[in-house]
N, C-alpha and C positions, 0 to 999 in steps of 0.2 A: 504494500500500500504506500504510494508515493506521499500521501498526506502525513505519514509518520516518519519520513526520512530524517527530519531534524531532531527527533526525540532521542533521549538517552535510552540505553538498553533497559535500565530499571523502570523507566517510565513506560516503555513499550510493554513491559510485562504487566504493569498496572492496567494498561488499556485492553489487555486480553480478557478482562472481566473483573468482577468484584472479588477481592481476596476473601477467603473463608473467614467469616466473623465480622467483617466490616459492614456497617449499615450502608444502605444504598445512597442515602443523601450525603454521607461523608465522602463516599467514593466519587459522586458526581461533582461535589465542590472541589475535591482535591484535583481531579482531572481537569476541571475548568480552570483552576488557578494556574497550574503548571502549563496547560495547553495555551493559555492566553499569552504566554511569553513568546510563542512560536508561530501561531496561526491567527488568521483573521477570525472575528466572531462568527461569521457565516460558516467557514470551514470547520471551526471547532464545534459549533452547534450540530453540523451535519455528522461529524464523527460520533458525537455522543448519541444522537438520535439513531444512527445506524447500529451502534452497539446495543442500545436499549431494545431495538427490534430483534437483533440477533439473539439476545438473551431471553426474549419472550416477556419482557416486563409489561408491555402494553396490553397483554392479555388480561391483566388484572385492573390496571388503570392507566390513564394517559400521563406520561412523564414529560410531555413537551413543555408545559409551562414551567416545571421545576428546572428543567435543563436550560431553558432560555434565561431564567432568572439567575441561575448559577453562572452562566457565561457572561451575562451583563455585569454582575457584581465583580467577577474576576477581571474583566477587561478594565473596569474602573479602577480597581486596586492596582493593577499593573501600570496603568497610565499615570496614576498618582505618584508613583515612584517611591523611593525609600524615605518617607516622611517620618517625623519623630513618633507618630502614633503607632508605628510598627517596630517591634523589637525583633532581634534575630531569633527566628523560630527554629528549634532543634529539628534535626532530621529524624522524625519519628519512625519507629519500626512499624511494619505492617502487622495487623492483629493475627493471632493464631488461635483458632478454635481448639486445636489439640491441646495447647498449653492451658487454656482456660478449663478444659474438661478435667484436667488433673487436679484442680484446686477445689476445695470443699469448705465452705463456711457455714454449713447448715447448723441451725440451732441458735445462732446469735440473735437473729431477729427475722421477722417475716413481714409480708405485705399487709399489715394491719396497724391502726393507730396504737401507739404505746400509752396514750393518755397524757403526754406532756403538753404543756401550753406553749404558745409562741414566745411569750415573755421569758420563759425558762431558757429556751434555746438562745435567744438573742443576748440574754444576760451572760451566758457561758461564752458566746462567740466574741463579744466585744467588751472592752474595758469601760468603766464609767467615763463619760465625756468623750469617748472615741468618735471620730468623724466617720459616720456610716453612710455609704452611698446606696440608695435603694430607689425603687420606682414602681408605680402602678402598672406601667407597661415599658417596653424596651426603649421607647423614645423619650421618656420623661424621667431623667435621672436627677435626683436631688441628694446633696450631701449635707447632713445635719448631725449635731451631737446625738448620741444614742438616746438620750432621755426624750428628745423631741419626737422620736418615732413611736413612743409608747402607746399612743392612742390610735395608731394606724397599722399596727402589725398584721391584723387580719385582712387588710385590703392591699397589702404590698405584694406584688407578684415576683419582683426580682430584687436581688441585692448583690453587692460585690463582697466576696468572702472575707477579705482582709481590710482593716480600717484604712481610710484614706489619710493623707497628710494634712489637709485643710478643707475648707468649704468648697474650694475650686482650684484647679490648676490651669495650665495654659496649653493650648494646642500648638502645633507647629507654626501656624500663621499668627499666633499671638492672641487668638480669641480665648476667653475664659470658658472652662468646661468643668462640670462637677465630676464627670467620669472620663478620665483620660490617663494616658501613661504618665504624664507629668504630675498627676495627683495621686498615683497609686502608691502602695506601700513600698518601702525600700527592701524589706525582707518579709517573706511569707511566714505566717504561723499555720494557716489552714491550707491544705491541699484538698480540692474537691474534685471528685470524679463523677461522671454521669454514665449510667449503664442503661442503654435502651435496646440491647440485643436480647435474644432468647425468646422462648415461647411464652413466658409469662413473668409476672412480677416476682414470683417466688424464686425463679432462677436468677433474676437480677439481684435480689437481696443476698442470695448465697454468694454470688460473684463478688459483690462489694465486701461482704463479711470476711471472705477468704483473705483479704489484704490487711486485716487487722493485725497489728504487731505491737509489742511493748514499746518500741521506740517511735512508732507512728500509729497510735491507736485510733480506731474508729470511734468518733464521739457523737456523730449525728447522722441520721439517714432521713431524707425527705422525699416524699412522693411528689412528682411534678404535677399531678392532676391530669396527666395524659398517659404516656406510655413508658415513662422512665423513672428511675430512682436516682437521687443524688446522695453520695456518701461524703461526709466531711471527716478528714483525718487531721489529727493534731501533729504537725510536723516540726514543732518548735525545737525538738531535740536533735533534728537533723541539720547538717550543714547544707549550704546551697547546692553543692555538688551531689550530696546524698538525696536531697529533695528531687533534683532532676533525674537521678537514676531510679528513684522510686516511681516517679511519674512516667518515665519511659517504660517501666515494667507494666504499669497500669494500662498504658496505650497498647502494649504488646498483647495484653489480655483482652483488648477490645474496647477500652474506654475512650471517651472523646478527648482528643488532643487540644481542642480549642480552650478548654478550661485551664490550660497552663498560663494563659495571659492574666496578668495581675488585675486587670480591670474588666475581665469578662463577667457578664451576668450569670448568676445561678438562681435556682428557684429559692425564694425566701421561705424559711421554715414557718409553717403555720399560716402562710399567706393565702391568697386566693388567685387562681388562674382567671384569665379573661372569660373563659366559658362558665365561670361560676363555681368550679370545683375547688374544694379546699386542698391545699398542699400539705397534706397531713404528715405529722412526724411519726415515723415508723420506729425510730430508735434514738435514745438520748442517754448519754453517759456523762453527767456533769463532772 
């Protein structure tokens, strides 16, 4: 296929199909981002549509819209260049279903509310007076002291896992922003992973629980109100290098690499999704 001539060998292998264990939307976004560096949007879109047809995806639903959005966003990101809002992203490993099948975290928690209140979780996650970035939707980020969120916890949909430095920081062009790299934490305490693979929520809970470790313990698990579970791990005892190695292993097991970014949204514990579903707390270890 001439359209693939300028791609690296490893990227050509990725184009052969979705690696075992990788969610389709992650694969589409990854192919779109790397492909946007080499091909026009039209050619890249044609490649992805041909692959989706070859794999029989359209037999269940039409992926055209999702592919077009992924290509559009990837082209914009590449054209924007290496601005300050992007940090050097590690070369993440491809997920392995075989490796994941060998891990077992059964018994620690399951897909049912544990009875903990949102306030209990937030009090554990953030120190008094900490600058907490949260929002009712992905476009409305506000950074306030922890205490000012107290009356809104059940209506918050997203939050940034680690406390920000101030009420706002600066984007690359100098504009103020509550949620940006320039205002994110200098060092992480919390590492959050999202697990949306598997046949049911029980399997996802087991996969998250299997990563519980004395030096990086699982402290919180939150249902997204949709199809995934978020696990919060206390990584304060790990060096920055150890945190990266731990997270690379989580990605290898199939967890979402996007949550490595310090200013990435995650589901707020005890909050409410746009569809009205409560983001229930499945596990809390204060």
